[in-house]
C-alpha positions as CSV (number, residue, x, y, z in Angstrom):
1,M,9.3,-16.7,-4.0
2,T,12.9,-15.4,-4.1
3,L,14.2,-14.8,-7.6
4,P,17.9,-14.3,-8.6
5,V,18.6,-11.5,-10.9
6,Q,21.8,-11.3,-13.0
7,D,23.7,-8.3,-14.2
8,G,22.6,-7.3,-17.7
9,E,19.3,-9.1,-17.6
10,I,16.2,-7.3,-18.9
11,W,13.1,-7.6,-16.6
12,T,9.5,-6.3,-17.1
13,F,7.8,-4.3,-14.3
14,T,4.1,-4.3,-14.9
15,V,0.8,-3.4,-13.2
16,R,-1.1,-6.0,-15.3
17,A,-2.9,-8.9,-13.6
18,F,-2.2,-12.4,-14.8
19,D,-4.7,-15.3,-14.5
20,S,-2.0,-17.8,-15.3
21,P,1.5,-18.0,-13.8
22,I,3.5,-14.8,-14.2
23,P,5.9,-14.9,-17.2
24,G,9.6,-15.2,-16.6
25,H,11.6,-12.1,-15.8
26,T,8.4,-10.2,-14.9
27,I,7.6,-8.4,-11.7
28,N,4.1,-7.2,-10.6
29,V,4.0,-3.6,-9.2
30,N,1.1,-2.8,-6.9
31,Y,0.1,0.7,-7.8
32,D,-1.6,1.6,-11.1
33,G,0.3,4.8,-11.9
34,F,3.7,3.2,-12.0
35,A,4.2,3.2,-15.7
36,E,3.1,6.8,-16.0
37,D,5.4,8.0,-13.2
38,V,8.7,6.5,-14.2
39,K,10.8,7.8,-17.1
40,V,13.4,6.2,-19.4
41,G,16.7,6.6,-17.6
42,D,15.3,6.4,-14.1
43,E,17.0,4.1,-11.6
44,L,14.8,1.6,-9.7
45,L,16.0,0.4,-6.3
46,I,14.5,-2.8,-4.9
47,D,14.6,-3.4,-1.2
48,G,16.7,-0.4,-0.4
49,G,19.1,-1.0,-3.3
50,M,19.7,-4.7,-2.9
51,V,19.0,-4.9,-6.6
52,R,19.1,-2.0,-9.1
53,F,17.6,-1.5,-12.5
54,E,17.7,1.2,-15.2
55,V,14.5,2.0,-17.1
56,I,15.2,1.5,-20.8
57,Q,11.7,1.3,-22.4
58,K,8.0,1.9,-21.6
59,I,5.3,0.0,-23.5
60,G,1.8,0.7,-22.2
61,P,1.5,-0.7,-18.7
62,D,4.9,-2.5,-19.0
63,V,8.3,-1.0,-18.1
64,K,11.4,-2.7,-19.5
65,C,14.4,-2.4,-17.1
66,L,18.1,-3.4,-17.3
67,C,19.7,-4.9,-14.2
68,T,22.7,-2.9,-13.3
69,D,23.3,-4.4,-9.8
70,P,22.5,-8.1,-9.5
71,G,21.0,-9.7,-6.4
72,L,17.9,-11.5,-5.1
73,L,14.3,-10.3,-5.6
74,L,12.4,-10.9,-2.3
75,P,8.6,-11.2,-2.0
76,R,6.8,-7.9,-1.4
77,A,10.0,-5.9,-1.5
78,N,9.8,-2.1,-1.5
79,L,10.5,-0.2,-4.7
80,T,11.7,3.4,-5.1
81,F,12.9,5.2,-8.2
82,W,15.5,7.9,-8.6
83,R,16.0,10.5,-11.3
84,D,19.1,12.6,-11.8
85,G,20.5,11.3,-8.5
86,K,17.4,12.3,-6.4
87,L,14.6,10.3,-5.0
88,V,11.3,10.8,-6.9
89,S,8.9,11.5,-4.0
90,E,5.9,13.1,-5.8
91,R,4.2,9.7,-6.2
92,N,4.8,8.8,-2.5
93,A,3.2,12.0,-1.4
94,M,0.1,11.1,-3.4
95,L,-0.3,7.6,-2.0
96,P,-2.3,7.2,1.2
97,T,-0.3,6.1,4.2
98,I,-3.1,3.6,5.0
99,S,-4.6,2.0,1.9
100,S,-8.0,0.4,1.5
101,K,-6.5,-3.0,1.8
102,D,-4.7,-1.9,5.0
103,W,-8.1,-0.9,6.5
104,L,-9.3,-4.5,5.9
105,D,-6.2,-5.8,7.6
106,I,-6.8,-3.4,10.5
107,D,-10.4,-4.6,10.9
108,F,-9.1,-8.2,11.0
109,G,-6.5,-7.3,13.6
110,I,-9.0,-5.6,15.8
111,A,-11.4,-8.5,15.6
112,E,-8.6,-10.9,16.5
113,G,-7.3,-8.7,19.4
114,V,-3.8,-8.2,18.2
115,D,-1.4,-6.4,20.5
116,F,0.2,-4.0,18.0
117,I,-0.5,-2.4,14.7
118,A,2.5,-0.9,12.9
119,V,1.9,1.9,10.4
120,S,4.3,2.0,7.4
121,F,5.7,5.3,5.8
122,V,4.0,7.6,8.4
123,K,3.9,11.1,7.0
124,S,2.5,12.9,10.0
125,A,1.0,12.6,13.5
126,E,-2.5,12.9,12.0
127,V,-2.2,9.4,10.5
128,I,-1.5,7.9,13.9
129,K,-4.3,9.9,15.6
130,H,-6.7,8.8,12.9
131,L,-5.9,5.2,13.4
132,K,-6.1,5.4,17.2
133,S,-9.6,7.0,16.9
134,Y,-10.6,4.3,14.5
135,I,-9.5,1.5,16.8
136,K,-11.3,3.2,19.8
137,A,-14.5,3.6,17.8
138,H,-14.5,0.0,16.7
139,S,-13.2,-1.6,19.9
140,P,-13.7,0.8,22.9
141,N,-12.2,-1.7,25.4
142,S,-9.2,-2.5,23.2
143,D,-5.6,-1.6,24.2
144,I,-4.0,-2.2,20.8
145,A,-0.8,-0.2,20.6
146,V,0.0,1.8,17.4
147,I,3.7,1.7,16.3
148,A,5.0,4.2,13.8
149,K,7.5,2.8,11.4
150,I,10.1,5.5,10.7
151,E,11.2,4.7,7.2
152,S,10.9,7.8,5.0
153,I,12.0,11.4,4.6
154,D,8.6,12.6,5.7
155,S,8.8,10.5,8.9
156,L,12.2,12.2,9.7
157,K,10.9,15.7,9.0
158,N,8.0,15.2,11.5
159,L,9.7,12.8,13.8
160,E,8.9,14.3,17.2
161,E,5.2,14.8,16.6
162,I,4.9,11.3,15.1
163,I,6.6,9.7,18.1
164,Q,4.6,11.7,20.6
165,A,1.3,10.6,18.9
166,S,2.4,6.9,18.8
167,D,2.6,4.2,21.4
168,G,6.1,3.4,20.1
169,A,8.3,3.6,17.1
170,M,10.3,1.3,14.8
171,V,13.5,2.2,13.1
172,A,12.8,0.5,9.8
173,R,16.3,0.8,8.4
174,G,15.8,-1.1,5.1
175,D,13.3,1.3,3.5
176,L,14.9,4.3,5.3
177,G,18.2,3.5,3.6
178,A,16.5,3.7,0.2
179,Q,15.3,7.3,0.9
180,I,18.4,8.8,2.6
181,P,22.1,8.2,2.0
182,L,23.3,5.0,3.6
183,E,25.9,6.7,5.6
184,Q,23.2,8.8,7.3
185,V,21.2,5.8,8.5
186,P,23.3,5.1,11.7
187,S,23.0,8.7,12.9
188,E,19.3,8.8,12.2
189,Q,18.9,5.5,14.1
190,Q,20.6,7.0,17.1
191,R,18.5,10.2,16.9
192,I,15.2,8.1,16.8
193,V,16.2,5.9,19.7
194,Q,17.3,8.9,21.8
195,L,14.1,10.8,21.1
196,C,12.0,7.8,22.0
197,R,13.8,7.5,25.3
198,Q,13.3,11.2,26.0
199,L,9.5,10.8,25.3
200,N,9.2,7.5,27.2
201,K,8.2,5.6,24.1
202,P,9.5,2.0,23.4
203,V,11.6,1.7,20.3
204,I,12.2,-1.2,18.0
205,V,15.4,-1.4,15.8
206,A,14.6,-3.5,12.7
207,S,15.7,-4.6,9.2
208,Q,18.8,-6.3,8.0
209,L,20.2,-7.0,11.5
210,L,21.3,-10.5,10.2
211,E,20.6,-10.2,6.5
212,S,23.3,-12.7,5.5
213,M,21.5,-15.4,7.5
214,I,18.7,-15.5,5.0
215,E,21.1,-17.7,3.0
216,Y,24.0,-18.6,5.4
217,P,24.1,-20.3,8.8
218,I,26.4,-17.8,10.4
219,P,26.3,-14.0,10.4
220,T,29.1,-11.6,9.4
221,R,31.1,-9.9,12.2
222,A,29.7,-6.6,11.0
223,E,26.2,-7.8,11.6
224,V,27.0,-8.8,15.2
225,A,28.6,-5.4,15.7
226,D,25.5,-3.8,14.4
227,I,23.4,-5.7,16.9
228,S,25.8,-4.6,19.7
229,E,25.4,-0.9,18.7
230,A,21.6,-1.1,18.7
231,V,21.7,-2.6,22.2
232,R,24.2,0.1,23.4
233,Q,21.9,2.8,22.1
234,R,19.3,1.4,24.5
235,G,16.8,0.1,21.9
236,D,14.0,-1.7,23.6
237,A,13.6,-4.5,21.0
238,L,15.5,-5.8,18.0
239,M,13.3,-7.4,15.3
240,L,14.1,-9.9,12.6
241,S,12.3,-9.7,9.3
242,G,13.4,-11.6,6.2
243,E,15.8,-13.7,8.4
244,S,12.8,-15.4,10.1
245,A,10.0,-14.8,7.5
246,M,11.7,-16.5,4.6
247,G,15.3,-17.3,5.5
248,Q,16.8,-20.7,5.5
249,Y,18.0,-20.5,9.1
250,P,15.3,-18.7,11.1
251,E,16.0,-20.5,14.5
252,K,19.7,-19.9,14.2
253,A,19.2,-16.3,13.4
254,L,17.0,-15.8,16.4
255,S,19.6,-17.6,18.6
256,V,22.4,-15.4,17.3
257,L,20.3,-12.3,17.9
258,K,19.5,-13.4,21.5
259,S,23.0,-14.4,22.4
260,A,24.6,-11.3,21.0
261,S,22.2,-9.0,22.7
262,L,22.5,-10.7,26.1
263,R,26.3,-10.8,25.8
264,I,26.6,-7.1,25.4
265,E,24.2,-6.4,28.2
266,R,26.1,-8.8,30.4
267,S,29.4,-7.1,29.6
268,W,27.9,-3.8,30.8
269,R,27.2,-5.4,34.2
270,E,30.7,-6.9,34.3
271,Q,32.3,-3.5,33.6
272,K,29.9,-1.6,35.9
273,H,28.6,0.2,32.8
274,H,27.2,3.1,34.8
275,E,30.7,4.3,35.2
276,V,31.7,4.0,31.5
277,I,28.5,4.6,29.5
278,E,26.5,7.8,29.7
279,L,22.8,7.2,29.4
280,P,20.7,10.2,28.4
281,S,18.2,11.0,31.1
282,I,14.5,10.4,30.2
283,A,13.0,11.2,33.6
284,S,11.2,14.4,34.2
285,S,10.6,14.2,38.0
286,F,12.4,13.0,41.2
287,T,10.3,9.8,41.3
288,G,10.9,9.3,37.6
289,S,14.6,9.6,38.2
290,I,14.5,6.9,40.9
291,S,12.4,4.6,38.6
292,E,14.8,5.1,35.7
293,E,17.8,4.4,37.9
294,I,16.3,1.1,39.0
295,C,15.5,0.1,35.4
296,N,19.0,0.9,34.2
297,S,20.7,-0.9,37.0
298,A,18.6,-4.0,36.2
299,A,19.5,-3.9,32.5
């Protein structure tokens, strides 16, 4: 359920479980050490900074926080906390990339024969290799692809080895924007897309493509320009999240995404885009060069 938060309101973040409905202005946090890790004065960012709080009091498992930037609290939103202007990453380093609940979900996915499994907050290539080995051991004939979600500082530090080990990558810009300066996200997106092309790995650009359409029937011009840039960078897929999962206009959002993507691709053909747009080469052989040329000319 989406909850509106107003400037100056006090909310309680807690790890306590409730048998009855959760009290008003209360948010459940899903890791036990939260109350111990945060300090009074820390800044909490919800969903990449869409809502901000300041920690004002700690009472046992409860953390009282003052809203400093109002907005909407979305279900299962990511939470990060900052201290003295820096991301507090010690706790993230201690948390497993794949939790015990995740392994149950993975088992379910293997049993159902899913096509892809995406791994969040990948720290290293070893996580990807471990998951691939697990899938192979439990379903030898399976061709489930493992997608690395690039959404943390650790992911960026080990980017090439992670992408090489994966079957593809996702530029998860929402959470990534909560860990690095917002103005750095576009250049990192371009770097990830280009590296995936060089390594012949498919890449998905995701998060906040049409964020305004969660509430409104038409997008902003900036959002359409963002879609256009992702297509120009040669992303293989663009993915909606909140727009289709809980937005009020999921079909319209998908229609806008499709029409905007097709329009920019069509404009390339109209302008003979090979003459005006330089595409980084991903081929490593003569036959590969021919194949790449055919694919690009058909785009």
